[in-house]
N, CA, C and O atoms as CSV, one atom per row, in Angstrom:
chain,resi,resn,atom,element,x,y,z
A,1,UNK,N,N,1.174,10.857,10.653
A,1,UNK,CA,C,0.059,11.649,10.274
A,1,UNK,C,C,-0.491,12.357,11.508
A,1,UNK,O,O,-0.715,11.770,12.566
A,2,UNK,N,N,-0.685,13.608,11.309
A,2,UNK,CA,C,-1.048,14.443,12.453
A,2,UNK,C,C,-2.550,14.631,12.619
A,2,UNK,O,O,-3.040,14.785,13.738
A,3,UNK,N,N,-3.272,14.620,11.521
A,3,UNK,CA,C,-4.687,14.945,11.585
A,3,UNK,C,C,-5.539,13.871,10.916
A,3,UNK,O,O,-5.026,12.994,10.220
A,4,UNK,N,N,-6.810,13.954,11.133
A,4,UNK,CA,C,-7.744,13.033,10.461
A,4,UNK,C,C,-7.695,13.260,8.957
A,4,UNK,O,O,-7.832,12.324,8.169
A,5,UNK,N,N,-7.498,14.519,8.573
A,5,UNK,CA,C,-7.385,14.818,7.137
A,5,UNK,C,C,-6.175,14.110,6.525
A,5,UNK,O,O,-6.264,13.574,5.420
A,6,UNK,N,N,-5.043,14.106,7.239
A,6,UNK,CA,C,-3.868,13.389,6.788
A,6,UNK,C,C,-4.149,11.902,6.635
A,6,UNK,O,O,-3.778,11.279,5.641
A,7,UNK,N,N,-4.818,11.346,7.648
A,7,UNK,CA,C,-5.163,9.918,7.606
A,7,UNK,C,C,-6.064,9.621,6.401
A,7,UNK,O,O,-5.810,8.673,5.658
A,8,UNK,N,N,-7.094,10.412,6.210
A,8,UNK,CA,C,-7.996,10.190,5.094
A,8,UNK,C,C,-7.285,10.329,3.753
A,8,UNK,O,O,-7.559,9.580,2.815
A,9,UNK,N,N,-6.384,11.279,3.671
A,9,UNK,CA,C,-5.599,11.448,2.457
A,9,UNK,C,C,-4.714,10.212,2.224
A,9,UNK,O,O,-4.608,9.721,1.101
A,10,UNK,N,N,-4.090,9.723,3.284
A,10,UNK,CA,C,-3.229,8.546,3.182
A,10,UNK,C,C,-4.013,7.324,2.718
A,10,UNK,O,O,-3.540,6.560,1.876
A,11,UNK,N,N,-5.208,7.144,3.267
A,11,UNK,CA,C,-6.049,6.021,2.846
A,11,UNK,C,C,-6.340,6.137,1.358
A,11,UNK,O,O,-6.266,5.147,0.630
A,12,UNK,N,N,-6.668,7.332,0.905
A,12,UNK,CA,C,-6.959,7.542,-0.509
A,12,UNK,C,C,-5.771,7.244,-1.405
A,12,UNK,O,O,-5.923,6.612,-2.450
A,13,UNK,N,N,-4.596,7.691,-1.006
A,13,UNK,CA,C,-3.373,7.470,-1.790
A,13,UNK,C,C,-3.052,5.976,-1.835
A,13,UNK,O,O,-2.784,5.425,-2.902
A,14,UNK,N,N,-3.081,5.337,-0.692
A,14,UNK,CA,C,-2.762,3.888,-0.649
A,14,UNK,C,C,-3.814,3.099,-1.439
A,14,UNK,O,O,-3.472,2.177,-2.179
A,15,UNK,N,N,-5.082,3.460,-1.282
A,15,UNK,CA,C,-6.147,2.768,-2.017
A,15,UNK,C,C,-5.927,2.871,-3.519
A,15,UNK,O,O,-6.066,1.884,-4.242
A,16,UNK,N,N,-5.586,4.054,-3.982
A,16,UNK,CA,C,-5.363,4.237,-5.420
A,16,UNK,C,C,-4.235,3.340,-5.929
A,16,UNK,O,O,-4.361,2.714,-6.981
A,17,UNK,N,N,-3.152,3.281,-5.193
A,17,UNK,CA,C,-2.000,2.447,-5.599
A,17,UNK,C,C,-2.387,0.971,-5.584
A,17,UNK,O,O,-2.095,0.241,-6.531
A,18,UNK,N,N,-3.041,0.533,-4.518
A,18,UNK,CA,C,-3.398,-0.887,-4.385
A,18,UNK,C,C,-4.432,-1.282,-5.460
A,18,UNK,O,O,-4.356,-2.370,-6.031
A,19,UNK,N,N,-5.374,-0.403,-5.720
A,19,UNK,CA,C,-6.386,-0.717,-6.733
A,19,UNK,C,C,-5.755,-0.797,-8.115
A,19,UNK,O,O,-6.151,-1.632,-8.927
A,20,UNK,N,N,-4.784,0.054,-8.389
A,20,UNK,CA,C,-4.090,-0.019,-9.682
A,20,UNK,C,C,-3.271,-1.303,-9.788
A,20,UNK,O,O,-3.206,-1.922,-10.850
A,21,UNK,N,N,-2.652,-1.692,-8.687
A,21,UNK,CA,C,-1.840,-2.918,-8.632
A,21,UNK,C,C,-2.758,-4.135,-8.760
A,21,UNK,O,O,-2.487,-5.036,-9.553
A,22,UNK,N,N,-3.816,-4.161,-8.002
A,22,UNK,CA,C,-4.882,-5.181,-8.045
A,22,UNK,C,C,-4.330,-6.606,-8.045
A,22,UNK,O,O,-4.475,-7.333,-9.027
A,23,UNK,N,N,-3.686,-7.007,-6.919
A,23,UNK,CA,C,-3.191,-8.379,-6.850
A,23,UNK,C,C,-4.278,-9.408,-7.152
A,23,UNK,O,O,-5.415,-9.270,-6.701
A,24,UNK,N,N,-3.936,-10.397,-7.883
A,24,UNK,CA,C,-4.853,-11.463,-8.303
A,24,UNK,C,C,-5.943,-10.960,-9.253
A,24,UNK,O,O,-6.828,-11.731,-9.624
A,25,UNK,N,N,-5.900,-9.710,-9.647
A,25,UNK,CA,C,-6.924,-9.116,-10.548
A,25,UNK,C,C,-8.328,-9.284,-9.964
A,25,UNK,O,O,-9.290,-9.510,-10.698
A,26,UNK,N,N,-8.433,-9.173,-8.648
A,26,UNK,CA,C,-9.729,-9.358,-7.987
A,26,UNK,C,C,-10.697,-8.247,-8.364
A,26,UNK,O,O,-11.865,-8.510,-8.651
A,27,UNK,N,N,-10.220,-7.012,-8.366
A,27,UNK,CA,C,-11.106,-5.891,-8.695
A,27,UNK,C,C,-11.514,-5.959,-10.147
A,27,UNK,O,O,-12.681,-5.753,-10.478
A,28,UNK,N,N,-10.561,-6.247,-11.015
A,28,UNK,CA,C,-10.868,-6.383,-12.436
A,28,UNK,C,C,-11.852,-7.508,-12.687
A,28,UNK,O,O,-12.606,-7.470,-13.660
A,29,UNK,N,N,-11.852,-8.512,-11.819
A,29,UNK,CA,C,-12.758,-9.634,-11.945
A,29,UNK,C,C,-14.127,-9.414,-11.337
A,29,UNK,O,O,-14.973,-10.308,-11.360
A,30,UNK,N,N,-14.352,-8.211,-10.783
A,30,UNK,CA,C,-15.672,-7.891,-10.295
A,30,UNK,C,C,-15.843,-7.919,-8.763
A,30,UNK,O,O,-16.959,-7.753,-8.270
A,31,UNK,N,N,-14.778,-8.122,-8.027
A,31,UNK,CA,C,-14.886,-8.093,-6.568
A,31,UNK,C,C,-15.241,-6.667,-6.113
A,31,UNK,O,O,-14.988,-5.702,-6.833
A,32,UNK,N,N,-15.815,-6.546,-4.937
A,32,UNK,CA,C,-16.205,-5.225,-4.440
A,32,UNK,C,C,-14.983,-4.292,-4.283
A,32,UNK,O,O,-13.866,-4.756,-4.056
A,33,UNK,N,N,-15.206,-3.013,-4.403
A,33,UNK,CA,C,-14.136,-2.009,-4.285
A,33,UNK,C,C,-13.502,-2.002,-2.923
A,33,UNK,O,O,-12.397,-1.481,-2.769
A,34,UNK,N,N,-14.155,-2.558,-1.929
A,34,UNK,CA,C,-13.580,-2.588,-0.580
A,34,UNK,C,C,-12.796,-3.886,-0.308
A,34,UNK,O,O,-12.444,-4.181,0.834
A,35,UNK,N,N,-12.538,-4.632,-1.349
A,35,UNK,CA,C,-11.869,-5.933,-1.234
A,35,UNK,C,C,-10.555,-5.849,-0.455
A,35,UNK,O,O,-10.258,-6.741,0.339
A,36,UNK,N,N,-9.772,-4.809,-0.665
A,36,UNK,CA,C,-8.461,-4.681,-0.026
A,36,UNK,C,C,-8.443,-3.679,1.118
A,36,UNK,O,O,-7.366,-3.253,1.535
A,37,UNK,N,N,-9.612,-3.288,1.642
A,37,UNK,CA,C,-9.642,-2.242,2.673
A,37,UNK,C,C,-8.847,-2.613,3.917
A,37,UNK,O,O,-8.202,-1.749,4.511
A,38,UNK,N,N,-8.877,-3.871,4.325
A,38,UNK,CA,C,-8.141,-4.279,5.511
A,38,UNK,C,C,-6.618,-4.124,5.288
A,38,UNK,O,O,-5.897,-3.645,6.163
A,39,UNK,N,N,-6.162,-4.535,4.120
A,39,UNK,CA,C,-4.756,-4.421,3.786
A,39,UNK,C,C,-4.368,-2.940,3.651
A,39,UNK,O,O,-3.287,-2.539,4.082
A,40,UNK,N,N,-5.238,-2.145,3.062
A,40,UNK,CA,C,-4.967,-0.704,2.905
A,40,UNK,C,C,-4.794,-0.067,4.289
A,40,UNK,O,O,-3.854,0.698,4.509
A,41,UNK,N,N,-5.685,-0.379,5.203
A,41,UNK,CA,C,-5.575,0.195,6.555
A,41,UNK,C,C,-4.291,-0.265,7.261
A,41,UNK,O,O,-3.665,0.504,7.991
A,42,UNK,N,N,-3.912,-1.515,7.036
A,42,UNK,CA,C,-2.661,-2.007,7.614
A,42,UNK,C,C,-1.439,-1.262,7.061
A,42,UNK,O,O,-0.506,-0.942,7.797
A,43,UNK,N,N,-1.465,-0.997,5.774
A,43,UNK,CA,C,-0.366,-0.276,5.152
A,43,UNK,C,C,-0.323,1.170,5.646
A,43,UNK,O,O,0.752,1.704,5.922
A,44,UNK,N,N,-1.489,1.800,5.757
A,44,UNK,CA,C,-1.546,3.181,6.265
A,44,UNK,C,C,-0.932,3.228,7.663
A,44,UNK,O,O,-0.227,4.183,7.988
A,45,UNK,N,N,-1.181,2.232,8.484
A,45,UNK,CA,C,-0.618,2.200,9.845
A,45,UNK,C,C,0.909,2.128,9.812
A,45,UNK,O,O,1.568,2.525,10.773
A,46,UNK,N,N,1.461,1.636,8.735
A,46,UNK,CA,C,2.926,1.504,8.630
A,46,UNK,C,C,3.612,2.744,8.047
A,46,UNK,O,O,4.838,2.844,8.069
A,47,UNK,N,N,2.826,3.682,7.531
A,47,UNK,CA,C,3.410,4.861,6.888
A,47,UNK,C,C,4.389,5.617,7.797
A,47,UNK,O,O,5.441,6.037,7.314
A,48,UNK,N,N,4.098,5.805,9.064
A,48,UNK,CA,C,5.077,6.540,9.896
A,48,UNK,C,C,6.452,5.908,9.960
A,48,UNK,O,O,7.425,6.576,10.310
A,49,UNK,N,N,6.548,4.632,9.628
A,49,UNK,CA,C,7.856,3.945,9.669
A,49,UNK,C,C,8.529,3.909,8.303
A,49,UNK,O,O,9.667,3.451,8.193
A,50,UNK,N,N,7.857,4.380,7.270
A,50,UNK,CA,C,8.411,4.363,5.916
A,50,UNK,C,C,9.362,5.521,5.727
A,50,UNK,O,O,8.958,6.683,5.760
A,51,UNK,N,N,10.625,5.201,5.528
A,51,UNK,CA,C,11.651,6.224,5.318
A,51,UNK,C,C,12.295,6.126,3.922
A,51,UNK,O,O,13.079,6.983,3.515
A,52,UNK,N,N,11.941,5.065,3.220
A,52,UNK,CA,C,12.571,4.820,1.902
A,52,UNK,C,C,11.645,3.996,1.038
A,52,UNK,O,O,10.638,3.449,1.488
A,53,UNK,N,N,12.028,3.931,-0.222
A,53,UNK,CA,C,11.288,3.074,-1.158
A,53,UNK,C,C,11.331,1.629,-0.691
A,53,UNK,O,O,10.336,0.910,-0.790
A,54,UNK,N,N,12.468,1.207,-0.189
A,54,UNK,CA,C,12.616,-0.147,0.305
A,54,UNK,C,C,11.647,-0.429,1.444
A,54,UNK,O,O,11.080,-1.519,1.525
A,55,UNK,N,N,11.454,0.551,2.327
A,55,UNK,CA,C,10.491,0.386,3.415
A,55,UNK,C,C,9.067,0.173,2.873
A,55,UNK,O,O,8.320,-0.665,3.378
A,56,UNK,N,N,8.711,0.937,1.850
A,56,UNK,CA,C,7.380,0.793,1.263
A,56,UNK,C,C,7.213,-0.565,0.609
A,56,UNK,O,O,6.160,-1.190,0.733
A,57,UNK,N,N,8.234,-1.024,-0.081
A,57,UNK,CA,C,8.185,-2.356,-0.696
A,57,UNK,C,C,8.034,-3.434,0.364
A,57,UNK,O,O,7.213,-4.338,0.207
A,58,UNK,N,N,8.802,-3.358,1.431
A,58,UNK,CA,C,8.717,-4.360,2.489
A,58,UNK,C,C,7.386,-4.274,3.245
A,58,UNK,O,O,6.886,-5.292,3.725
A,59,UNK,N,N,6.819,-3.092,3.355
A,59,UNK,CA,C,5.489,-2.952,4.002
A,59,UNK,C,C,4.441,-3.665,3.173
A,59,UNK,O,O,3.624,-4.408,3.717
A,60,UNK,N,N,4.451,-3.453,1.873
A,60,UNK,CA,C,3.476,-4.169,1.005
A,60,UNK,C,C,3.684,-5.687,1.109
A,60,UNK,O,O,2.725,-6.448,1.233
A,61,UNK,N,N,4.922,-6.099,1.057
A,61,UNK,CA,C,5.239,-7.526,1.127
A,61,UNK,C,C,4.720,-8.132,2.449
A,61,UNK,O,O,4.090,-9.189,2.455
A,62,UNK,N,N,4.994,-7.452,3.536
A,62,UNK,CA,C,4.585,-7.947,4.844
A,62,UNK,C,C,3.059,-8.063,4.961
A,62,UNK,O,O,2.536,-9.097,5.376
A,63,UNK,N,N,2.364,-6.999,4.595
A,63,UNK,CA,C,0.910,-6.981,4.726
A,63,UNK,C,C,0.250,-8.011,3.811
A,63,UNK,O,O,-0.623,-8.759,4.251
A,64,UNK,N,N,0.659,-8.057,2.540
A,64,UNK,CA,C,-0.014,-8.973,1.610
A,64,UNK,C,C,0.437,-10.418,1.810
A,64,UNK,O,O,-0.329,-11.336,1.515
A,65,UNK,N,N,1.631,-10.646,2.290
A,65,UNK,CA,C,2.076,-12.018,2.629
A,65,UNK,C,C,1.250,-12.583,3.782
A,65,UNK,O,O,0.910,-13.767,3.795
A,66,UNK,N,N,0.935,-11.732,4.737
A,66,UNK,CA,C,0.130,-12.155,5.861
A,66,UNK,C,C,-1.303,-12.401,5.454
A,66,UNK,O,O,-1.924,-13.360,5.912
A,67,UNK,N,N,-1.835,-11.548,4.600
A,67,UNK,CA,C,-3.235,-11.659,4.213
A,67,UNK,C,C,-3.494,-12.757,3.179
A,67,UNK,O,O,-4.572,-13.351,3.156
A,68,UNK,N,N,-2.510,-13.022,2.330
A,68,UNK,CA,C,-2.696,-13.967,1.252
A,68,UNK,C,C,-1.635,-15.074,1.337
A,68,UNK,O,O,-1.624,-15.836,2.304
A,69,UNK,N,N,-0.774,-15.169,0.371
A,69,UNK,CA,C,0.208,-16.246,0.376
A,69,UNK,C,C,1.628,-15.649,0.307
A,69,UNK,O,O,1.941,-14.859,-0.584
A,70,UNK,N,N,2.471,-16.047,1.265
A,70,UNK,CA,C,3.824,-15.454,1.360
A,70,UNK,C,C,4.646,-15.594,0.077
A,70,UNK,O,O,5.364,-14.667,-0.299
A,71,UNK,N,N,4.548,-16.726,-0.587
A,71,UNK,CA,C,5.379,-16.944,-1.764
A,71,UNK,C,C,5.004,-16.057,-2.957
A,71,UNK,O,O,5.788,-15.930,-3.897
A,72,UNK,N,N,3.851,-15.460,-2.931
A,72,UNK,CA,C,3.385,-14.585,-4.005
A,72,UNK,C,C,3.732,-13.112,-3.728
A,72,UNK,O,O,3.681,-12.287,-4.640
A,73,UNK,N,N,4.074,-12.785,-2.508
A,73,UNK,CA,C,4.283,-11.394,-2.123
A,73,UNK,C,C,5.638,-11.170,-1.460
A,73,UNK,O,O,5.731,-10.460,-0.459
A,74,UNK,N,N,6.680,-11.769,-2.010
A,74,UNK,CA,C,8.024,-11.518,-1.536
A,74,UNK,C,C,8.388,-10.072,-1.894
A,74,UNK,O,O,7.774,-9.511,-2.802
A,75,UNK,N,N,9.347,-9.456,-1.230
A,75,UNK,CA,C,9.691,-8.072,-1.561
A,75,UNK,C,C,9.957,-7.863,-3.062
A,75,UNK,O,O,9.553,-6.846,-3.626
A,76,UNK,N,N,10.626,-8.811,-3.696
A,76,UNK,CA,C,10.919,-8.649,-5.124
A,76,UNK,C,C,9.645,-8.683,-5.972
A,76,UNK,O,O,9.643,-8.168,-7.090
A,77,UNK,N,N,8.569,-9.276,-5.463
A,77,UNK,CA,C,7.302,-9.283,-6.176
A,77,UNK,C,C,6.518,-7.985,-5.982
A,77,UNK,O,O,5.569,-7.707,-6.715
A,78,UNK,N,N,6.918,-7.215,-5.011
A,78,UNK,CA,C,6.197,-5.966,-4.647
A,78,UNK,C,C,6.975,-4.726,-5.027
A,78,UNK,O,O,6.594,-3.619,-4.645
A,79,UNK,N,N,8.063,-4.886,-5.773
A,79,UNK,CA,C,8.943,-3.769,-6.086
A,79,UNK,C,C,8.247,-2.637,-6.827
A,79,UNK,O,O,8.330,-1.477,-6.423
A,80,UNK,N,N,7.577,-2.972,-7.888
A,80,UNK,CA,C,6.919,-1.927,-8.709
A,80,UNK,C,C,5.833,-1.198,-7.926
A,80,UNK,O,O,5.792,0.032,-7.920
A,81,UNK,N,N,4.960,-1.944,-7.269
A,81,UNK,CA,C,3.893,-1.340,-6.496
A,81,UNK,C,C,4.426,-0.557,-5.311
A,81,UNK,O,O,3.904,0.507,-4.980
A,82,UNK,N,N,5.475,-1.084,-4.663
A,82,UNK,CA,C,6.094,-0.396,-3.539
A,82,UNK,C,C,6.740,0.902,-3.950
A,82,UNK,O,O,6.654,1.897,-3.230
A,83,UNK,N,N,7.391,0.904,-5.109
A,83,UNK,CA,C,7.999,2.138,-5.615
A,83,UNK,C,C,6.918,3.159,-5.937
A,83,UNK,O,O,7.077,4.347,-5.656
A,84,UNK,N,N,5.826,2.702,-6.521
A,84,UNK,CA,C,4.714,3.601,-6.823
A,84,UNK,C,C,4.082,4.152,-5.539
A,84,UNK,O,O,3.725,5.328,-5.468
A,85,UNK,N,N,3.951,3.291,-4.532
A,85,UNK,CA,C,3.410,3.714,-3.260
A,85,UNK,C,C,4.298,4.792,-2.638
A,85,UNK,O,O,3.800,5.835,-2.213
A,86,UNK,N,N,5.559,4.554,-2.584
A,86,UNK,CA,C,6.480,5.513,-1.986
A,86,UNK,C,C,6.416,6.842,-2.712
A,86,UNK,O,O,6.333,7.893,-2.077
A,87,UNK,N,N,6.454,6.806,-4.033
A,87,UNK,CA,C,6.384,8.049,-4.831
A,87,UNK,C,C,5.070,8.803,-4.572
A,87,UNK,O,O,5.072,10.026,-4.433
A,88,UNK,N,N,3.973,8.083,-4.509
A,88,UNK,CA,C,2.659,8.711,-4.291
A,88,UNK,C,C,2.579,9.322,-2.888
A,88,UNK,O,O,2.025,10.410,-2.726
A,89,UNK,N,N,3.112,8.653,-1.891
A,89,UNK,CA,C,3.069,9.196,-0.535
A,89,UNK,C,C,3.960,10.423,-0.414
A,89,UNK,O,O,3.603,11.381,0.272
A,90,UNK,N,N,5.100,10.406,-1.061
A,90,UNK,CA,C,5.989,11.595,-1.090
A,90,UNK,C,C,5.337,12.749,-1.798
A,90,UNK,O,O,5.384,13.885,-1.324
A,91,UNK,N,N,4.719,12.465,-2.947
A,91,UNK,CA,C,4.061,13.521,-3.732
A,91,UNK,C,C,2.932,14.179,-2.937
A,91,UNK,O,O,2.670,15.372,-3.093
A,92,UNK,N,N,2.271,13.404,-2.094
A,92,UNK,CA,C,1.202,13.909,-1.253
A,92,UNK,C,C,1.700,14.530,0.054
A,92,UNK,O,O,0.901,14.944,0.894
A,93,UNK,N,N,3.005,14.593,0.218
A,93,UNK,CA,C,3.636,15.113,1.440
A,93,UNK,C,C,3.213,14.355,2.680
A,93,UNK,O,O,3.086,14.945,3.753
A,94,UNK,N,N,2.997,13.078,2.551
A,94,UNK,CA,C,2.616,12.240,3.697
A,94,UNK,C,C,3.832,11.600,4.347
A,94,UNK,O,O,3.767,11.138,5.486
A,95,UNK,N,N,4.950,11.575,3.611
A,95,UNK,CA,C,6.223,11.116,4.176
A,95,UNK,C,C,7.315,11.989,3.592
A,95,UNK,O,O,7.140,12.628,2.554
A,96,UNK,N,N,8.426,12.004,4.267
A,96,UNK,CA,C,9.596,12.710,3.739
A,96,UNK,C,C,10.724,11.708,3.652
A,96,UNK,O,O,10.718,10.674,4.322
A,97,UNK,N,N,11.657,12.020,2.846
A,97,UNK,CA,C,12.779,11.088,2.748
A,97,UNK,C,C,13.605,11.265,1.528
A,97,UNK,O,O,14.579,10.539,1.331
């Protein structure tokens, strides 16, 4: 990401995907909208290394395994959300690949 605008756009894209995924249904259960902000920022920091859908899946797995419980966020558990993340980032021209 080259500019602050790119960064802000990336945060918005990642936030939208994570909020739709809503691990543990925390947001649906009434937790604050900033519940996943730390994880969102960690994922945004990994965007420059994302070259494929697999990279996006592994990024989600790594970040959420560290923040929560590893056995719940294996790469195979993050496939759908990771694919959505990769597609959203590409659609926003935040990554190429």
